[in-house]
PDB file of N, CA, C and O in Angstrom:
ATOM      1  N   MET A   1     162.755  16.180  69.427  1.00  0.00           N
ATOM      2  CA  MET A   1     161.989  16.065  68.207  1.00  0.00           C
ATOM      3  C   MET A   1     160.714  15.282  68.519  1.00  0.00           C
ATOM      4  O   MET A   1     160.753  14.222  69.142  1.00  0.00           O
ATOM      5  N   LYS A   2     159.616  15.817  68.081  1.00  0.00           N
ATOM      6  CA  LYS A   2     158.329  15.162  68.271  1.00  0.00           C
ATOM      7  C   LYS A   2     158.006  14.305  67.053  1.00  0.00           C
ATOM      8  O   LYS A   2     158.679  14.393  66.026  1.00  0.00           O
ATOM      9  N   LYS A   3     156.971  13.474  67.173  1.00  0.00           N
ATOM     10  CA  LYS A   3     156.586  12.581  66.090  1.00  0.00           C
ATOM     11  C   LYS A   3     156.259  13.365  64.818  1.00  0.00           C
ATOM     12  O   LYS A   3     156.644  12.956  63.722  1.00  0.00           O
ATOM     13  N   ALA A   4     155.560  14.476  64.955  1.00  0.00           N
ATOM     14  CA  ALA A   4     155.196  15.287  63.789  1.00  0.00           C
ATOM     15  C   ALA A   4     156.437  15.815  63.079  1.00  0.00           C
ATOM     16  O   ALA A   4     156.468  15.884  61.850  1.00  0.00           O
ATOM     17  N   ASP A   5     157.460  16.186  63.846  1.00  0.00           N
ATOM     18  CA  ASP A   5     158.716  16.652  63.255  1.00  0.00           C
ATOM     19  C   ASP A   5     159.405  15.533  62.490  1.00  0.00           C
ATOM     20  O   ASP A   5     159.919  15.739  61.391  1.00  0.00           O
ATOM     21  N   LEU A   6     159.409  14.335  63.094  1.00  0.00           N
ATOM     22  CA  LEU A   6     160.020  13.176  62.435  1.00  0.00           C
ATOM     23  C   LEU A   6     159.284  12.839  61.147  1.00  0.00           C
ATOM     24  O   LEU A   6     159.916  12.557  60.129  1.00  0.00           O
ATOM     25  N   VAL A   7     157.960  12.865  61.179  1.00  0.00           N
ATOM     26  CA  VAL A   7     157.158  12.588  59.979  1.00  0.00           C
ATOM     27  C   VAL A   7     157.489  13.596  58.884  1.00  0.00           C
ATOM     28  O   VAL A   7     157.651  13.215  57.725  1.00  0.00           O
ATOM     29  N   ALA A   8     157.591  14.861  59.233  1.00  0.00           N
ATOM     30  CA  ALA A   8     157.900  15.898  58.244  1.00  0.00           C
ATOM     31  C   ALA A   8     159.276  15.671  57.623  1.00  0.00           C
ATOM     32  O   ALA A   8     159.436  15.815  56.411  1.00  0.00           O
ATOM     33  N   LYS A   9     160.267  15.319  58.437  1.00  0.00           N
ATOM     34  CA  LYS A   9     161.617  15.075  57.920  1.00  0.00           C
ATOM     35  C   LYS A   9     161.661  13.815  57.059  1.00  0.00           C
ATOM     36  O   LYS A   9     162.360  13.777  56.046  1.00  0.00           O
ATOM     37  N   MET A  10     160.912  12.783  57.462  1.00  0.00           N
ATOM     38  CA  MET A  10     160.849  11.553  56.662  1.00  0.00           C
ATOM     39  C   MET A  10     160.225  11.839  55.301  1.00  0.00           C
ATOM     40  O   MET A  10     160.712  11.361  54.277  1.00  0.00           O
ATOM     41  N   ALA A  11     159.149  12.617  55.293  1.00  0.00           N
ATOM     42  CA  ALA A  11     158.464  12.951  54.050  1.00  0.00           C
ATOM     43  C   ALA A  11     159.380  13.715  53.114  1.00  0.00           C
ATOM     44  O   ALA A  11     159.427  13.437  51.916  1.00  0.00           O
ATOM     45  N   GLU A  12     160.104  14.673  53.658  1.00  0.00           N
ATOM     46  CA  GLU A  12     161.009  15.476  52.848  1.00  0.00           C
ATOM     47  C   GLU A  12     162.161  14.622  52.291  1.00  0.00           C
ATOM     48  O   GLU A  12     162.519  14.739  51.119  1.00  0.00           O
ATOM     49  N   ALA A  13     162.728  13.771  53.141  1.00  0.00           N
ATOM     50  CA  ALA A  13     163.867  12.945  52.723  1.00  0.00           C
ATOM     51  C   ALA A  13     163.470  11.913  51.666  1.00  0.00           C
ATOM     52  O   ALA A  13     164.249  11.624  50.757  1.00  0.00           O
ATOM     53  N   ALA A  14     162.260  11.358  51.783  1.00  0.00           N
ATOM     54  CA  ALA A  14     161.813  10.319  50.864  1.00  0.00           C
ATOM     55  C   ALA A  14     161.060  10.875  49.660  1.00  0.00           C
ATOM     56  O   ALA A  14     160.781  10.140  48.713  1.00  0.00           O
ATOM     57  N   GLY A  15     160.733  12.153  49.685  1.00  0.00           N
ATOM     58  CA  GLY A  15     159.979  12.738  48.584  1.00  0.00           C
ATOM     59  C   GLY A  15     158.543  12.241  48.520  1.00  0.00           C
ATOM     60  O   GLY A  15     157.988  12.035  47.441  1.00  0.00           O
ATOM     61  N   ILE A  16     157.947  12.052  49.703  1.00  0.00           N
ATOM     62  CA  ILE A  16     156.561  11.590  49.786  1.00  0.00           C
ATOM     63  C   ILE A  16     155.768  12.602  50.610  1.00  0.00           C
ATOM     64  O   ILE A  16     156.331  13.547  51.162  1.00  0.00           O
ATOM     65  N   THR A  17     154.453  12.389  50.684  1.00  0.00           N
ATOM     66  CA  THR A  17     153.617  13.296  51.471  1.00  0.00           C
ATOM     67  C   THR A  17     153.758  12.980  52.955  1.00  0.00           C
ATOM     68  O   THR A  17     154.214  11.904  53.340  1.00  0.00           O
ATOM     69  N   LYS A  18     153.356  13.943  53.776  1.00  0.00           N
ATOM     70  CA  LYS A  18     153.399  13.726  55.219  1.00  0.00           C
ATOM     71  C   LYS A  18     152.460  12.597  55.623  1.00  0.00           C
ATOM     72  O   LYS A  18     152.757  11.834  56.542  1.00  0.00           O
ATOM     73  N   LYS A  19     151.333  12.494  54.938  1.00  0.00           N
ATOM     74  CA  LYS A  19     150.375  11.427  55.252  1.00  0.00           C
ATOM     75  C   LYS A  19     151.003  10.058  54.982  1.00  0.00           C
ATOM     76  O   LYS A  19     150.851   9.137  55.784  1.00  0.00           O
ATOM     77  N   GLN A  20     151.708   9.923  53.854  1.00  0.00           N
ATOM     78  CA  GLN A  20     152.368   8.654  53.542  1.00  0.00           C
ATOM     79  C   GLN A  20     153.478   8.359  54.550  1.00  0.00           C
ATOM     80  O   GLN A  20     153.642   7.213  54.971  1.00  0.00           O
ATOM     81  N   ALA A  21     154.229   9.366  54.933  1.00  0.00           N
ATOM     82  CA  ALA A  21     155.290   9.181  55.917  1.00  0.00           C
ATOM     83  C   ALA A  21     154.712   8.786  57.271  1.00  0.00           C
ATOM     84  O   ALA A  21     155.277   7.945  57.969  1.00  0.00           O
ATOM     85  N   ASP A  22     153.576   9.397  57.645  1.00  0.00           N
ATOM     86  CA  ASP A  22     152.917   9.056  58.899  1.00  0.00           C
ATOM     87  C   ASP A  22     152.439   7.606  58.878  1.00  0.00           C
ATOM     88  O   ASP A  22     152.598   6.886  59.863  1.00  0.00           O
ATOM     89  N   LEU A  23     151.853   7.176  57.759  1.00  0.00           N
ATOM     90  CA  LEU A  23     151.422   5.787  57.624  1.00  0.00           C
ATOM     91  C   LEU A  23     152.608   4.831  57.719  1.00  0.00           C
ATOM     92  O   LEU A  23     152.511   3.780  58.354  1.00  0.00           O
ATOM     93  N   ALA A  24     153.722   5.189  57.093  1.00  0.00           N
ATOM     94  CA  ALA A  24     154.920   4.344  57.137  1.00  0.00           C
ATOM     95  C   ALA A  24     155.466   4.243  58.561  1.00  0.00           C
ATOM     96  O   ALA A  24     155.824   3.154  59.012  1.00  0.00           O
ATOM     97  N   LEU A  25     155.532   5.361  59.264  1.00  0.00           N
ATOM     98  CA  LEU A  25     156.041   5.357  60.632  1.00  0.00           C
ATOM     99  C   LEU A  25     155.118   4.563  61.549  1.00  0.00           C
ATOM    100  O   LEU A  25     155.588   3.775  62.369  1.00  0.00           O
ATOM    101  N   ASN A  26     153.812   4.762  61.418  1.00  0.00           N
ATOM    102  CA  ASN A  26     152.854   4.009  62.234  1.00  0.00           C
ATOM    103  C   ASN A  26     152.947   2.515  61.939  1.00  0.00           C
ATOM    104  O   ASN A  26     152.847   1.694  62.851  1.00  0.00           O
ATOM    105  N   GLY A  27     153.137   2.160  60.668  1.00  0.00           N
ATOM    106  CA  GLY A  27     153.300   0.759  60.295  1.00  0.00           C
ATOM    107  C   GLY A  27     154.554   0.165  60.906  1.00  0.00           C
ATOM    108  O   GLY A  27     154.536  -0.965  61.392  1.00  0.00           O
ATOM    109  N   PHE A  28     155.654   0.927  60.884  1.00  0.00           N
ATOM    110  CA  PHE A  28     156.900   0.464  61.486  1.00  0.00           C
ATOM    111  C   PHE A  28     156.720   0.220  62.979  1.00  0.00           C
ATOM    112  O   PHE A  28     157.149  -0.808  63.503  1.00  0.00           O
ATOM    113  N   ILE A  29     156.088   1.166  63.658  1.00  0.00           N
ATOM    114  CA  ILE A  29     155.874   1.041  65.097  1.00  0.00           C
ATOM    115  C   ILE A  29     154.996  -0.169  65.408  1.00  0.00           C
ATOM    116  O   ILE A  29     155.302  -0.936  66.322  1.00  0.00           O
ATOM    117  N   ALA A  30     153.914  -0.346  64.660  1.00  0.00           N
ATOM    118  CA  ALA A  30     152.995  -1.457  64.902  1.00  0.00           C
ATOM    119  C   ALA A  30     153.670  -2.804  64.663  1.00  0.00           C
ATOM    120  O   ALA A  30     153.522  -3.721  65.471  1.00  0.00           O
ATOM    121  N   GLU A  31     154.404  -2.934  63.568  1.00  0.00           N
ATOM    122  CA  GLU A  31     155.043  -4.206  63.249  1.00  0.00           C
ATOM    123  C   GLU A  31     156.196  -4.517  64.196  1.00  0.00           C
ATOM    124  O   GLU A  31     156.416  -5.678  64.543  1.00  0.00           O
ATOM    125  N   THR A  32     156.930  -3.498  64.615  1.00  0.00           N
ATOM    126  CA  THR A  32     158.014  -3.704  65.578  1.00  0.00           C
ATOM    127  C   THR A  32     157.434  -4.143  66.923  1.00  0.00           C
ATOM    128  O   THR A  32     157.960  -5.056  67.559  1.00  0.00           O
ATOM    129  N   THR A  33     156.365  -3.501  67.350  1.00  0.00           N
ATOM    130  CA  THR A  33     155.709  -3.868  68.605  1.00  0.00           C
ATOM    131  C   THR A  33     155.186  -5.294  68.550  1.00  0.00           C
ATOM    132  O   THR A  33     155.349  -6.051  69.506  1.00  0.00           O
ATOM    133  N   ALA A  34     154.555  -5.670  67.433  1.00  0.00           N
ATOM    134  CA  ALA A  34     154.031  -7.029  67.287  1.00  0.00           C
ATOM    135  C   ALA A  34     155.153  -8.063  67.313  1.00  0.00           C
ATOM    136  O   ALA A  34     155.003  -9.121  67.924  1.00  0.00           O
ATOM    137  N   ALA A  35     156.256  -7.772  66.668  1.00  0.00           N
ATOM    138  CA  ALA A  35     157.385  -8.710  66.643  1.00  0.00           C
ATOM    139  C   ALA A  35     157.974  -8.884  68.039  1.00  0.00           C
ATOM    140  O   ALA A  35     158.294 -10.002  68.445  1.00  0.00           O
ATOM    141  N   ILE A  36     158.118  -7.785  68.771  1.00  0.00           N
ATOM    142  CA  ILE A  36     158.671  -7.874  70.125  1.00  0.00           C
ATOM    143  C   ILE A  36     157.729  -8.648  71.039  1.00  0.00           C
ATOM    144  O   ILE A  36     158.179  -9.451  71.855  1.00  0.00           O
ATOM    145  N   LYS A  37     156.413  -8.411  70.907  1.00  0.00           N
ATOM    146  CA  LYS A  37     155.440  -9.143  71.715  1.00  0.00           C
ATOM    147  C   LYS A  37     155.478 -10.632  71.412  1.00  0.00           C
ATOM    148  O   LYS A  37     155.215 -11.456  72.288  1.00  0.00           O
ATOM    149  N   ALA A  38     155.810 -10.982  70.153  1.00  0.00           N
ATOM    150  CA  ALA A  38     155.898 -12.384  69.763  1.00  0.00           C
ATOM    151  C   ALA A  38     157.224 -13.012  70.191  1.00  0.00           C
ATOM    152  O   ALA A  38     157.438 -14.206  69.982  1.00  0.00           O
ATOM    153  N   GLY A  39     158.106 -12.224  70.781  1.00  0.00           N
ATOM    154  CA  GLY A  39     159.383 -12.748  71.245  1.00  0.00           C
ATOM    155  C   GLY A  39     160.504 -12.642  70.231  1.00  0.00           C
ATOM    156  O   GLY A  39     161.603 -13.147  70.462  1.00  0.00           O
ATOM    157  N   ASP A  40     160.237 -11.991  69.107  1.00  0.00           N
ATOM    158  CA  ASP A  40     161.273 -11.816  68.085  1.00  0.00           C
ATOM    159  C   ASP A  40     162.123 -10.597  68.391  1.00  0.00           C
ATOM    160  O   ASP A  40     161.755  -9.750  69.205  1.00  0.00           O
ATOM    161  N   LYS A  41     163.261 -10.524  67.728  1.00  0.00           N
ATOM    162  CA  LYS A  41     164.157  -9.374  67.840  1.00  0.00           C
ATOM    163  C   LYS A  41     164.165  -8.679  66.492  1.00  0.00           C
ATOM    164  O   LYS A  41     164.273  -9.337  65.457  1.00  0.00           O
ATOM    165  N   VAL A  42     164.052  -7.355  66.488  1.00  0.00           N
ATOM    166  CA  VAL A  42     164.072  -6.566  65.260  1.00  0.00           C
ATOM    167  C   VAL A  42     165.413  -5.838  65.201  1.00  0.00           C
ATOM    168  O   VAL A  42     165.724  -5.029  66.076  1.00  0.00           O
ATOM    169  N   THR A  43     166.211  -6.129  64.161  1.00  0.00           N
ATOM    170  CA  THR A  43     167.531  -5.531  64.031  1.00  0.00           C
ATOM    171  C   THR A  43     167.593  -4.668  62.785  1.00  0.00           C
ATOM    172  O   THR A  43     167.271  -5.125  61.688  1.00  0.00           O
ATOM    173  N   LEU A  44     168.002  -3.433  62.953  1.00  0.00           N
ATOM    174  CA  LEU A  44     168.235  -2.515  61.848  1.00  0.00           C
ATOM    175  C   LEU A  44     169.740  -2.264  61.824  1.00  0.00           C
ATOM    176  O   LEU A  44     170.261  -1.497  62.634  1.00  0.00           O
ATOM    177  N   VAL A  45     170.431  -2.911  60.894  1.00  0.00           N
ATOM    178  CA  VAL A  45     171.886  -2.854  60.842  1.00  0.00           C
ATOM    179  C   VAL A  45     172.354  -1.400  60.763  1.00  0.00           C
ATOM    180  O   VAL A  45     171.878  -0.628  59.932  1.00  0.00           O
ATOM    181  N   GLY A  46     173.280  -1.045  61.629  1.00  0.00           N
ATOM    182  CA  GLY A  46     173.810   0.308  61.678  1.00  0.00           C
ATOM    183  C   GLY A  46     173.022   1.243  62.569  1.00  0.00           C
ATOM    184  O   GLY A  46     173.511   2.316  62.924  1.00  0.00           O
ATOM    185  N   PHE A  47     171.807   0.855  62.937  1.00  0.00           N
ATOM    186  CA  PHE A  47     170.977   1.712  63.786  1.00  0.00           C
ATOM    187  C   PHE A  47     170.838   1.117  65.179  1.00  0.00           C
ATOM    188  O   PHE A  47     171.179   1.767  66.167  1.00  0.00           O
ATOM    189  N   GLY A  48     170.337  -0.120  65.270  1.00  0.00           N
ATOM    190  CA  GLY A  48     170.178  -0.766  66.568  1.00  0.00           C
ATOM    191  C   GLY A  48     169.203  -1.912  66.521  1.00  0.00           C
ATOM    192  O   GLY A  48     168.719  -2.290  65.454  1.00  0.00           O
ATOM    193  N   SER A  49     168.912  -2.468  67.690  1.00  0.00           N
ATOM    194  CA  SER A  49     168.028  -3.619  67.810  1.00  0.00           C
ATOM    195  C   SER A  49     166.945  -3.366  68.848  1.00  0.00           C
ATOM    196  O   SER A  49     167.190  -2.767  69.895  1.00  0.00           O
ATOM    197  N   PHE A  50     165.744  -3.837  68.535  1.00  0.00           N
ATOM    198  CA  PHE A  50     164.626  -3.795  69.459  1.00  0.00           C
ATOM    199  C   PHE A  50     164.377  -5.226  69.925  1.00  0.00           C
ATOM    200  O   PHE A  50     164.331  -6.146  69.108  1.00  0.00           O
ATOM    201  N   SER A  51     164.218  -5.416  71.230  1.00  0.00           N
ATOM    202  CA  SER A  51     163.957  -6.747  71.763  1.00  0.00           C
ATOM    203  C   SER A  51     163.134  -6.620  73.034  1.00  0.00           C
ATOM    204  O   SER A  51     162.850  -5.515  73.497  1.00  0.00           O
ATOM    205  N   SER A  52     162.756  -7.764  73.590  1.00  0.00           N
ATOM    206  CA  SER A  52     162.027  -7.735  74.856  1.00  0.00           C
ATOM    207  C   SER A  52     162.962  -8.224  75.958  1.00  0.00           C
ATOM    208  O   SER A  52     163.856  -9.036  75.721  1.00  0.00           O
ATOM    209  N   VAL A  53     162.743  -7.725  77.134  1.00  0.00           N
ATOM    210  CA  VAL A  53     163.541  -8.132  78.291  1.00  0.00           C
ATOM    211  C   VAL A  53     162.574  -8.400  79.443  1.00  0.00           C
ATOM    212  O   VAL A  53     161.634  -7.639  79.671  1.00  0.00           O
ATOM    213  N   THR A  54     162.820  -9.490  80.161  1.00  0.00           N
ATOM    214  CA  THR A  54     161.962  -9.861  81.280  1.00  0.00           C
ATOM    215  C   THR A  54     162.711  -9.639  82.583  1.00  0.00           C
ATOM    216  O   THR A  54     163.814 -10.149  82.778  1.00  0.00           O
ATOM    217  N   ARG A  55     162.103  -8.881  83.456  1.00  0.00           N
ATOM    218  CA  ARG A  55     162.671  -8.651  84.787  1.00  0.00           C
ATOM    219  C   ARG A  55     161.976  -9.612  85.739  1.00  0.00           C
ATOM    220  O   ARG A  55     160.748  -9.695  85.757  1.00  0.00           O
ATOM    221  N   SER A  56     162.749 -10.328  86.517  1.00  0.00           N
ATOM    222  CA  SER A  56     162.164 -11.306  87.433  1.00  0.00           C
ATOM    223  C   SER A  56     161.503 -10.604  88.619  1.00  0.00           C
ATOM    224  O   SER A  56     161.768  -9.435  88.901  1.00  0.00           O
ATOM    225  N   ALA A  57     160.641 -11.347  89.300  1.00  0.00           N
ATOM    226  CA  ALA A  57     159.975 -10.808  90.485  1.00  0.00           C
ATOM    227  C   ALA A  57     161.025 -10.577  91.562  1.00  0.00           C
ATOM    228  O   ALA A  57     162.000 -11.321  91.666  1.00  0.00           O
ATOM    229  N   ARG A  58     160.812  -9.538  92.361  1.00  0.00           N
ATOM    230  CA  ARG A  58     161.785  -9.221  93.392  1.00  0.00           C
ATOM    231  C   ARG A  58     161.085  -8.521  94.565  1.00  0.00           C
ATOM    232  O   ARG A  58     159.915  -8.147  94.484  1.00  0.00           O
ATOM    233  N   THR A  59     161.829  -8.363  95.637  1.00  0.00           N
ATOM    234  CA  THR A  59     161.307  -7.662  96.805  1.00  0.00           C
ATOM    235  C   THR A  59     161.880  -6.263  96.827  1.00  0.00           C
ATOM    236  O   THR A  59     163.091  -6.079  96.713  1.00  0.00           O
ATOM    237  N   GLY A  60     161.012  -5.278  96.972  1.00  0.00           N
ATOM    238  CA  GLY A  60     161.431  -3.890  97.044  1.00  0.00           C
ATOM    239  C   GLY A  60     161.011  -3.290  98.370  1.00  0.00           C
ATOM    240  O   GLY A  60     160.480  -3.986  99.236  1.00  0.00           O
ATOM    241  N   ARG A  61     161.247  -2.014  98.526  1.00  0.00           N
ATOM    242  CA  ARG A  61     160.867  -1.320  99.755  1.00  0.00           C
ATOM    243  C   ARG A  61     160.104  -0.049  99.420  1.00  0.00           C
ATOM    244  O   ARG A  61     160.450   0.675  98.487  1.00  0.00           O
ATOM    245  N   ASN A  62     159.063   0.208 100.197  1.00  0.00           N
ATOM    246  CA  ASN A  62     158.327   1.455 100.083  1.00  0.00           C
ATOM    247  C   ASN A  62     159.216   2.539 100.689  1.00  0.00           C
ATOM    248  O   ASN A  62     159.547   2.460 101.872  1.00  0.00           O
ATOM    249  N   PRO A  63     159.615   3.558  99.906  1.00  0.00           N
ATOM    250  CA  PRO A  63     160.536   4.561 100.442  1.00  0.00           C
ATOM    251  C   PRO A  63     159.955   5.400 101.590  1.00  0.00           C
ATOM    252  O   PRO A  63     160.709   5.952 102.392  1.00  0.00           O
ATOM    253  N   GLN A  64     158.636   5.499 101.671  1.00  0.00           N
ATOM    254  CA  GLN A  64     158.036   6.306 102.740  1.00  0.00           C
ATOM    255  C   GLN A  64     157.980   5.548 104.061  1.00  0.00           C
ATOM    256  O   GLN A  64     158.255   6.105 105.123  1.00  0.00           O
ATOM    257  N   THR A  65     157.617   4.260 103.977  1.00  0.00           N
ATOM    258  CA  THR A  65     157.440   3.498 105.214  1.00  0.00           C
ATOM    259  C   THR A  65     158.580   2.532 105.485  1.00  0.00           C
ATOM    260  O   THR A  65     158.763   2.106 106.626  1.00  0.00           O
ATOM    261  N   GLY A  66     159.345   2.178 104.473  1.00  0.00           N
ATOM    262  CA  GLY A  66     160.415   1.197 104.638  1.00  0.00           C
ATOM    263  C   GLY A  66     159.905  -0.227 104.628  1.00  0.00           C
ATOM    264  O   GLY A  66     160.679  -1.170 104.791  1.00  0.00           O
ATOM    265  N   LYS A  67     158.588  -0.393 104.436  1.00  0.00           N
ATOM    266  CA  LYS A  67     157.982  -1.721 104.449  1.00  0.00           C
ATOM    267  C   LYS A  67     158.331  -2.471 103.160  1.00  0.00           C
ATOM    268  O   LYS A  67     158.321  -1.886 102.077  1.00  0.00           O
ATOM    269  N   ALA A  68     158.637  -3.757 103.277  1.00  0.00           N
ATOM    270  CA  ALA A  68     158.959  -4.594 102.127  1.00  0.00           C
ATOM    271  C   ALA A  68     157.691  -4.857 101.314  1.00  0.00           C
ATOM    272  O   ALA A  68     156.606  -5.018 101.873  1.00  0.00           O
ATOM    273  N   LEU A  69     157.840  -4.899 100.000  1.00  0.00           N
ATOM    274  CA  LEU A  69     156.714  -5.222  99.136  1.00  0.00           C
ATOM    275  C   LEU A  69     157.217  -6.050  97.960  1.00  0.00           C
ATOM    276  O   LEU A  69     158.375  -5.947  97.555  1.00  0.00           O
ATOM    277  N   LYS A  70     156.328  -6.865  97.427  1.00  0.00           N
ATOM    278  CA  LYS A  70     156.699  -7.731  96.314  1.00  0.00           C
ATOM    279  C   LYS A  70     156.456  -6.991  95.004  1.00  0.00           C
ATOM    280  O   LYS A  70     155.380  -6.433  94.786  1.00  0.00           O
ATOM    281  N   ILE A  71     157.462  -6.992  94.136  1.00  0.00           N
ATOM    282  CA  ILE A  71     157.348  -6.393  92.807  1.00  0.00           C
ATOM    283  C   ILE A  71     157.225  -7.547  91.832  1.00  0.00           C
ATOM    284  O   ILE A  71     158.127  -8.383  91.763  1.00  0.00           O
ATOM    285  N   PRO A  72     156.125  -7.622  91.068  1.00  0.00           N
ATOM    286  CA  PRO A  72     155.928  -8.766  90.166  1.00  0.00           C
ATOM    287  C   PRO A  72     156.882  -8.737  88.972  1.00  0.00           C
ATOM    288  O   PRO A  72     157.467  -7.701  88.657  1.00  0.00           O
ATOM    289  N   ALA A  73     157.029  -9.875  88.321  1.00  0.00           N
ATOM    290  CA  ALA A  73     157.840  -9.972  87.109  1.00  0.00           C
ATOM    291  C   ALA A  73     157.214  -9.110  86.021  1.00  0.00           C
ATOM    292  O   ALA A  73     155.998  -8.924  85.988  1.00  0.00           O
ATOM    293  N   LYS A  74     158.052  -8.587  85.130  1.00  0.00           N
ATOM    294  CA  LYS A  74     157.557  -7.678  84.102  1.00  0.00           C
ATOM    295  C   LYS A  74     158.369  -7.860  82.829  1.00  0.00           C
ATOM    296  O   LYS A  74     159.584  -8.046  82.882  1.00  0.00           O
ATOM    297  N   THR A  75     157.702  -7.807  81.697  1.00  0.00           N
ATOM    298  CA  THR A  75     158.374  -7.850  80.405  1.00  0.00           C
ATOM    299  C   THR A  75     158.159  -6.510  79.717  1.00  0.00           C
ATOM    300  O   THR A  75     157.035  -6.012  79.649  1.00  0.00           O
ATOM    301  N   SER A  76     159.235  -5.930  79.210  1.00  0.00           N
ATOM    302  CA  SER A  76     159.119  -4.654  78.526  1.00  0.00           C
ATOM    303  C   SER A  76     160.053  -4.628  77.326  1.00  0.00           C
ATOM    304  O   SER A  76     160.876  -5.525  77.142  1.00  0.00           O
ATOM    305  N   GLY A  77     159.913  -3.586  76.510  1.00  0.00           N
ATOM    306  CA  GLY A  77     160.733  -3.434  75.326  1.00  0.00           C
ATOM    307  C   GLY A  77     162.086  -2.827  75.661  1.00  0.00           C
ATOM    308  O   GLY A  77     162.236  -2.093  76.637  1.00  0.00           O
ATOM    309  N   LYS A  78     163.063  -3.151  74.828  1.00  0.00           N
ATOM    310  CA  LYS A  78     164.418  -2.649  75.036  1.00  0.00           C
ATOM    311  C   LYS A  78     165.004  -2.273  73.682  1.00  0.00           C
ATOM    312  O   LYS A  78     164.806  -2.981  72.695  1.00  0.00           O
ATOM    313  N   PHE A  79     165.725  -1.156  73.638  1.00  0.00           N
ATOM    314  CA  PHE A  79     166.442  -0.748  72.432  1.00  0.00           C
ATOM    315  C   PHE A  79     167.927  -0.750  72.728  1.00  0.00           C
ATOM    316  O   PHE A  79     168.374  -0.151  73.706  1.00  0.00           O
ATOM    317  N   THR A  80     168.687  -1.422  71.887  1.00  0.00           N
ATOM    318  CA  THR A  80     170.143  -1.431  72.007  1.00  0.00           C
ATOM    319  C   THR A  80     170.697  -0.707  70.789  1.00  0.00           C
ATOM    320  O   THR A  80     170.518  -1.175  69.665  1.00  0.00           O
ATOM    321  N   PRO A  81     171.368   0.428  70.987  1.00  0.00           N
ATOM    322  CA  PRO A  81     171.871   1.182  69.843  1.00  0.00           C
ATOM    323  C   PRO A  81     172.993   0.435  69.123  1.00  0.00           C
ATOM    324  O   PRO A  81     173.772  -0.294  69.737  1.00  0.00           O
ATOM    325  N   GLY A  82     173.055   0.636  67.806  1.00  0.00           N
ATOM    326  CA  GLY A  82     174.125   0.072  66.998  1.00  0.00           C
ATOM    327  C   GLY A  82     175.388   0.910  67.144  1.00  0.00           C
ATOM    328  O   GLY A  82     175.400   1.930  67.833  1.00  0.00           O
ATOM    329  N   LYS A  83     176.440   0.464  66.488  1.00  0.00           N
ATOM    330  CA  LYS A  83     177.741   1.122  66.613  1.00  0.00           C
ATOM    331  C   LYS A  83     177.674   2.600  66.240  1.00  0.00           C
ATOM    332  O   LYS A  83     178.254   3.437  66.933  1.00  0.00           O
ATOM    333  N   ASP A  84     176.982   2.929  65.166  1.00  0.00           N
ATOM    334  CA  ASP A  84     176.901   4.330  64.729  1.00  0.00           C
ATOM    335  C   ASP A  84     176.284   5.228  65.798  1.00  0.00           C
ATOM    336  O   ASP A  84     176.717   6.367  65.969  1.00  0.00           O
ATOM    337  N   LEU A  85     175.279   4.729  66.519  1.00  0.00           N
ATOM    338  CA  LEU A  85     174.642   5.530  67.571  1.00  0.00           C
ATOM    339  C   LEU A  85     175.479   5.556  68.839  1.00  0.00           C
ATOM    340  O   LEU A  85     175.489   6.564  69.546  1.00  0.00           O
ATOM    341  N   ARG A  86     176.178   4.477  69.141  1.00  0.00           N
ATOM    342  CA  ARG A  86     177.014   4.451  70.351  1.00  0.00           C
ATOM    343  C   ARG A  86     178.190   5.407  70.246  1.00  0.00           C
ATOM    344  O   ARG A  86     178.642   5.956  71.251  1.00  0.00           O
ATOM    345  N   ASP A  87     178.689   5.607  69.023  1.00  0.00           N
ATOM    346  CA  ASP A  87     179.883   6.421  68.822  1.00  0.00           C
ATOM    347  C   ASP A  87     179.574   7.865  68.435  1.00  0.00           C
ATOM    348  O   ASP A  87     180.409   8.518  67.809  1.00  0.00           O
ATOM    349  N   LEU A  88     178.413   8.372  68.786  1.00  0.00           N
ATOM    350  CA  LEU A  88     178.044   9.745  68.447  1.00  0.00           C
ATOM    351  C   LEU A  88     178.922  10.745  69.185  1.00  0.00           C
ATOM    352  O   LEU A  88     179.284  10.553  70.346  1.00  0.00           O
ATOM    353  N   LYS A  89     179.238  11.774  68.505  1.00  0.00           N
ATOM    354  CA  LYS A  89     179.944  12.896  69.135  1.00  0.00           C
ATOM    355  C   LYS A  89     178.927  14.043  69.181  1.00  0.00           C
ATOM    356  O   LYS A  89     178.772  14.788  68.214  1.00  0.00           O
ATOM    357  N   VAL A  90     178.249  14.168  70.305  1.00  0.00           N
ATOM    358  CA  VAL A  90     177.151  15.120  70.449  1.00  0.00           C
ATOM    359  C   VAL A  90     177.666  16.415  71.057  1.00  0.00           C
ATOM    360  O   VAL A  90     178.399  16.411  72.046  1.00  0.00           O
ATOM    361  N   LYS A  91     177.267  17.519  70.445  1.00  0.00           N
ATOM    362  CA  LYS A  91     177.589  18.826  70.989  1.00  0.00           C
ATOM    363  C   LYS A  91     176.605  19.135  72.114  1.00  0.00           C
ATOM    364  O   LYS A  91     175.420  18.827  71.984  1.00  0.00           O
ATOM    365  N   PRO A  92     177.061  19.734  73.212  1.00  0.00           N
ATOM    366  CA  PRO A  92     176.141  20.080  74.291  1.00  0.00           C
ATOM    367  C   PRO A  92     175.063  21.044  73.805  1.00  0.00           C
ATOM    368  O   PRO A  92     175.325  21.909  72.969  1.00  0.00           O
ATOM    369  N   ALA A  93     173.854  20.890  74.334  1.00  0.00           N
ATOM    370  CA  ALA A  93     172.749  21.779  73.964  1.00  0.00           C
ATOM    371  C   ALA A  93     173.015  23.179  74.498  1.00  0.00           C
ATOM    372  O   ALA A  93     173.562  23.358  75.586  1.00  0.00           O
ATOM    373  N   LYS A  94     172.612  24.170  73.697  1.00  0.00           N
ATOM    374  CA  LYS A  94     172.778  25.558  74.109  1.00  0.00           C
ATOM    375  C   LYS A  94     171.746  25.897  75.163  1.00  0.00           C
ATOM    376  O   LYS A  94     170.576  25.540  75.032  1.00  0.00           O
ATOM    377  N   LYS A  95     172.175  26.586  76.205  1.00  0.00           N
ATOM    378  CA  LYS A  95     171.251  26.994  77.268  1.00  0.00           C
ATOM    379  C   LYS A  95     170.540  28.246  76.843  1.00  0.00           C
ATOM    380  O   LYS A  95     171.123  29.138  76.226  1.00  0.00           O
ATOM    381  N   LYS A  96     169.253  28.303  77.187  1.00  0.00           N
ATOM    382  CA  LYS A  96     168.412  29.456  76.819  1.00  0.00           C
ATOM    383  C   LYS A  96     168.518  30.538  77.843  1.00  0.00           C
ATOM    384  O   LYS A  96     167.884  31.584  77.705  1.00  0.00           O
TER     385      LYS A  96
END
């Protein structure tokens, strides 16, 4: 599902226009990103949690040369699904 598909489904479910649904989705994304950057955790009960995770600096290897290289520390976003998403019973996708 692409963003446009999600916006269309949100608009239909909420009984609003696609433009309003797009604004709501963009607002959610912006505020969630800002909260995570500030070090906060965003929890949507029944859906999941958005948080930040910091990976420490480490030594890696270049797969072509085998030479050791330093990988710097990095902070990125993380999503942890809630119980409802963890317990999904998904049907396999049909092959074309």
